[in-house]
N, C-alpha and C positions, 0 to 999 in steps of 0.2 A: 822135858827140858830140851831134849835134842831137837824137837820140832820148833821150839821157840828160837833156838840158835840158828837153825836153818833159815827161818823166816827173816830174822834180822840180817843175816848174811846176804840174802837175795835183795832186800831193800837197799843195803849199802852199795851193792854192785850196780843196781839200776841208777842210784843217785850219782855214782861216780861216772857212769856212762853218759848221763844227761849233762853233767858239768863239762865233760870233755867235748861233747857236741856243741854246747853253747860257746865254749872257748874257741873252738875251731871256726865257728861262724863269725865270731867277733874278729878274729884275726883275718879272715877272708874279706870282711867288709872294710877293715882298716887298710888292707893292701889295695883294694879297689879305689878308695878315696885318695891314697897316696899317688896312684897312677893318674887320676884325674887332675890333681894339683900340678903334677909335673907337666901334663899336656897343656894346661892353661898357661903355665910359666913359659913353655916353649913358644906358645902362640903370641906372646907379647902382652902389652897392657890391655885390659878389658875396656870396651866402649860402654859408656853409660846407657842404660836402657831408656828408651823414650818414655816421656810421661803419657799416661793414658789420656786419650782425647774423649770428646763427647760421644755418646752412642749415636749410631746412624739414625737419621729421621725415618720414621715409618712411612711406607708408600701409601698415599691416600688415593683411593679410587672414587671419583665423583659419580654422581648419577649420570646415566647415559644422556638424559635430556640436556645436561649442562654442556655437552660437547657440541650441541647444535647452536648456531648463531641466534642472537636474540630476535632479530628481525624475522628470521624464518619461523621461529617458535610462535611469534605473534601472528604471522600470516597463517600458519597452520591452525592456531586456535580460532581465528576469525573465519577461516575457510570451512571448518566442519560445522561451526554454528550457522553460517550462511547456507550450507547444504541442508541442515535440519530445517531452517526457516523456509527454504525453497520447497522442501518436501511437504511441509505443513500447508503452504500456499497452494501447492498442486492438489492436495487432498481437498482443501476448501473449494477450489475451483470445480473439482469433480462433483462435489456435493451441490454446489450452486447450479451447475449445469443440469443436474438430475431433477432438482426441484425449482428450476428457474421460474416456472409459471407462478408458483406460490410466493416466492420471494419478491418478484416484481409486482405482483398484484398487491401484496402487503405494503411494498414501498409506495405504490401509487395511492393506496388508502391512507398511508401516513402523510403523504404530501397534501392530499385533499383535506385531511383532518387539520393539518397545520394552517390551511387556508380558511377553513370554516370555523375552527375552534374559537377565535376571537368573537365571532358573531354569537355563538352559544354563551360565552361569558358575558357579553353585553346584555343578552336577553335575561340571563340569570340575575344580573345586577338590578334590573327593573322589576323583578319579582316573578318572572315566568318560571315554572317548574322545570326540573332537569329533563324529564321525558318529553314535555311539550317543546322546550327549546331545542332539544336534539332533533325531534321530528320536523319542526318547522325549518330549521337550518338545512337538514339533510335533503328534504324534499325540494326546497327552493334551489339549493345548489345543483342537484342532479337534473331538475327540470330546466334550469338555465343551460346546463351543459347539453342536454338533449335538444333544446331549441336552437342552440348555436349549430350543432351538427346537422339538424334538419334544414336550417337556413342555408348552410353551405351546399348541401346536396341539392336543394331546390334551385339555388342560383346556378350551379353547374349544369343542371338539366335544362334550365331555361336558356342558357347561353351556349349550350353544346352545339346547336345547329349553326349559330353565327360563328363560333370558333372553328368549326369544321370548314365552313366556307372560306374563312380567312386563311386557314392553313392550306387548303387546296389552292387558293389564289397565290399564297406565298410560294408554294411548290412550283406553280406555273411561272411565276416571276423569276424564281431561281433558275429554272430551266432556260428561260429566255436569256438571262444574264450569262449563263454558262455558254450558250451558243453565240451570242452577240458580243460578249465581253472579251477581256484580254486573253482568256484561255482557249477560245474558239473550239469548244467541244462540239463534236458532231451529234446529230440527232440519233444516229445509229448507236453511238456509245451510250447516250442517255437511255435509249430503249434497252440496250443490253443490261444496264444497271437495274432498270425496272424489272426485266425478265428474271435476272438473277435473284432479286428480292422475292419475286413471286415463287420461283422454284424453291427458295429457302423456306418460305412459309409453308409450301406444300410438303416438303420433306420433313419438316419439324412439327407437323400438325399434332402428332401423337404426344410429342414432348410438351407442346403448348397446352394440350388437353390435360396432361398429368399435372402441369403447373396450375391449371385452373382447379383441379381436384385438391391440390395442396392448398390453394387459396381458401377453399371451403373449410379445410381442416384448421387453417389459421384463423378463420372467422369463428369457428367453434371455440378454439383456445382463447380468442379475444373475449368472447362472451363469458366464458368461464372465469377468466381473469377479472372481467368487469364485475361479475357477481361477488367474487372474493373481495375485491377492493371496496365494493359497496357495504358488505357486511363488516369489513374491518373499520370503515369510516363510522358506521353506526355505533359499534361497540366502543371505539376510542372516544367518540364525542360524548357518549352517555356515561361510560365507566372508565375513563382514561386514568384517573388518579388511583383507583383501586388496582388496575392492571399494573401501573408503575410500582406501587407498593409491593405487589406480589413478585414482580421481577427483582426488587431489591432483596427479597428474602433468599434468592438464589445466590446472590453475591456473597463471598466470604465475609465474615464479621469484621475482620480488620480493615477491609476495603469498603465496607458498606457506607460509612460516613462520607468518604470522598466521592463515591459514585452518586450518592444522594445529593450532594452539592453540585455535581457536574450536570445532573439531569435537567434541572430547570434552565440552566444556561444553554445547554444544547437545544432544548425545545425552543427557547427564545431565538436562538440563531436560525433554526429551521423555519420558524414562523416568519421571522423577518425576511429570510431569503425568499420564501414562496410568495409572500404578499408583495415584496419589492419587485420580484420578477414578473408577477402578474401585472402590476401597475406599469412597469417599463414596457412590457409586451403590448399592453393595451394602447399606450401612447404611440409606439412604433406602428401598430396596425392602423390606428386612426389617421396619422399624418401621411403614411405612405399610401394608404387606401384613398384618401382625399386627393393626394397628388396625382396618382395614376388615373383617378376618375376624371379629373379636369383635363388630363391629357387625352381622354377619349379611349383609354384601354378597356376592352371588354372584360367582364367578370372582375371588376375592381373589388367588389365586396367579398367574393370568395377568396381572392388573392390576399385581401387584408386579414381575413380569418386565418388563412394558412400562415401568414407572417406572424400572427399572434401565437399560433400553436408552435411554430418552429422557434420562437423566441425562448422557449424553455430549454433549448440546447444552446448554451452560450457560444458566441463567435461563429461556430459552424452553422447553427440554425439560421442566423441572420444572413450569412453568406448564401445559403441554399435558397431561402425564400426570396431574397432580393434578386438573385440570378433568375429565378423562375418568373418574377414580375417583369424583368427586363426582356427575357426571351419572349414572353407573351406579347409585350409591346412591340418587339421587333417583328414577330411573325404577323401580327395583325395590322400595325400602322406604319411599319417601315423603320429605317435606322434612325431618323431624326427623333421620332417619338421614343425610340429605345434609348438614345443618348440622354434625352430629357428625363426619362424614368430612372436611368442610372444615376443622374445627378440628384434626383429626389431621394433615392435610396441611400446614397452615400452621405448626403447632408443629414438625414434623420439618424443614421447610424453613428455619425460623428457626434451629434448632439447626445445620443444615448450613451456612448462610451465615455464622454468627457464631462457631461453635466448630469444626466439622469441617474446613472448607476451610482456614482459617488455620493450624490445628494440623497437618493432614495434608499439605497441599500446600506450606505454608511460603512463605518469601520468594523462593525460587529461581524459582518459576513464577507469582508473584503478578502479575496483570494488573488494571488499573483496571476497575471495572464498566462505565464508559462505553465503554472500548475493547472490552470483551466484547460489549456490546450492539451496537455498530457493526460489529464483526467478524462476529457471527452474522447480522445483517441483510444485510450485504454478501455473505457466503457463501451465504445463502439466495437472494438475488436472482440471483447469478451461476450457482450450480450446485445449487440446491434443498437437500434434506436433507443430501446428501453434503457440500456446501459449508459448511453450518452446522456439521457435525461437525468438519471439518478446520480451520475458520477460527481457533478459539481456540488450539489447539496451534501453528498457524502463527505467530500473533502472539507467543506466548510464546517460540518458537524465534528469531524475528527480534529480539525484544527482547534476548535473551541474546547473540546473535551481534553485533549492533550495539554493545552495551555493551562487549563484550570487545575488538572491533576498535578502538573509539575509545580505550579505555584503552591498548591495545598501541601505537597510533600516538603517543599522548601521552607514553608512557614513552621511546620511542626518538627523540623529536624533540630536536634539539640545543638547548642552552640559549641563549636570546636570539634564536632564529630564529622568526619568525612563520609559522604554517602557510599554505602557498600556497592561495589560493582560499577561505580560511575567513572572511575579512572584507573589507569594502569600504572600511574606514576609510583604508587606505593610498592609495587613489585618489580619495577623496572630497575635494571642495574645502574642506570643513570639518574635515578630518582633522588630526592633529598634525603639526608641522613636522618635517622630517628631522633627524637627529642633528647634521649639520654646520651647520644653520641655527638650532639651538636657542639661546635667550638664555643669557648667562653665569649662573653660579650666584649671583653677588652681586646680580643684578637690574639691573645697569647695562648700557645698550645699548652 
């Protein structure tokens, strides 16, 4: 019992102590609150607390590209694409320069095929077999080309002595004119010029010899290219349709129909260009050749053949061949004949440019004169005479192909759908608003 009483006494003591500690804490808190109320009363009336405002807007950090002006962004986008395009062109030019013989021989075979293929088609329509029609056309064409070349060489060899005598006489007449004319050049100065020329020839004999050796290598390359062009012509005349179908299999399936439609149109353009150019060149050669023949210019027939060949280089070829005819007329027959020959050349070329080409070539292969000049200049810089010959038909073919492919894509484009990548308006900051953000039709916001 004594233990139970002791336990209850301890519990009551602890409870009393806890109550006293709580009472003391309460009194201390009340005393602190009383002091704070007295301090606020001494400070005067309280100011109303301001109403809580909206929370601060979060800081938005845009993409770094948005800090660049729009024009600079467009210029940068176009710039790196142009650099990539220039790199691709440079690689293609390196490849072309490496295999230039094969490329230009194939191009020559393609042009000859475009000239001869209508004859094969005509023979096929009258019942001649494919192989026989190809053989007859090929042999006839290359025999004709060989005969023309042989005739030119024969005429040059036949008239070489006469031309040499005329040139020597022209040199002597020029010397007399320099001595007795308004310049009053002395004989010693003329002899010094002749001696200087002889010394230059003696000092550069080795270089001239090396150039002659290079000429032999060029002859070998020419014969190799002629062989490749001949084989190309044979196979394209005989099996051109199957070769074209095989090439179509390489084209991606989505673009195959468009390319298949562009092919016949491109071939018609190339055929029309080659046949029209041959006809125009033939007319130029005949009329200029007849004109200088009646003027008494020697080697009129070889000059006419050269005019025919040079006519395949538009504008530039006519200028070079006409100048050559005028120079020969001046050297051989004097300046009066040269002026008359110049008149004949200019008259025929004006008829060619304003009558023959528009009538014969037509709109199908019409190319702007500026494009012709730029194409010929570029082709000459890249690949010499061969590049000048190939440049204009290449431009005409590309013009036809691009025009057809553009029309093909426009016809098959769904209505109301803008072409992808064709315009920058849709991403431009000044572009039109999307359809869901457009203002109402009555003009009210």
